[in-house]
Phi, psi and omega in degrees: 000208183086350185264001187283336187291336189298317187289333174291328184286320179299316179300315181296320180299309186298315178302318183291317185288337178277343181302306180299329182293318181294323178293323174296322179294317176298320182293315179302317180299315178302317181297321180294324176294317182295323183296322180295331181280345179261163177285110181225095186290355174125164182308330186287348191260164175285155170286145176277105189296323178302315181286323180287316184283325182252346182083008181210144176251121184295328176295319183289322179299329178274359175087008181270164179267146177240132187272003183262166184279134176247100186237153179288158188298331179276358179300137181306323182294322179291313183297317179301318181294320177297320179294322175302324186272358182082018178248056187298140176288154185294343175290341179260128171289090194290316185294325179294317184291318179304317178295320179297311178296327176295313182299323177295322180292318178297316177303311186295315183296319178300319177297317182268007179071000000 
């Protein structure tokens, strides 16, 4: 005997690792709700840089319509835009992820010659 304790540890590890994921999902849903209260013409449009950089849109404050997207800072589209511009948020370990993606790319190019 003695082998029965391992599965409980694995189960605990799985439960612990899924908890942040659930929290992230809840946060994403909250962000989506917040996004619907803001002016967001949809994914095909540019982001409102005024709103993203300052947290406020001068056009909307004047009561005008702004044709750009007004999204919360944690919105996936805003995060993706920051990463594209090389301004990855400090919450993400950019070098580690970059290294991972590079090794994937090298792996792919090695496989496909």
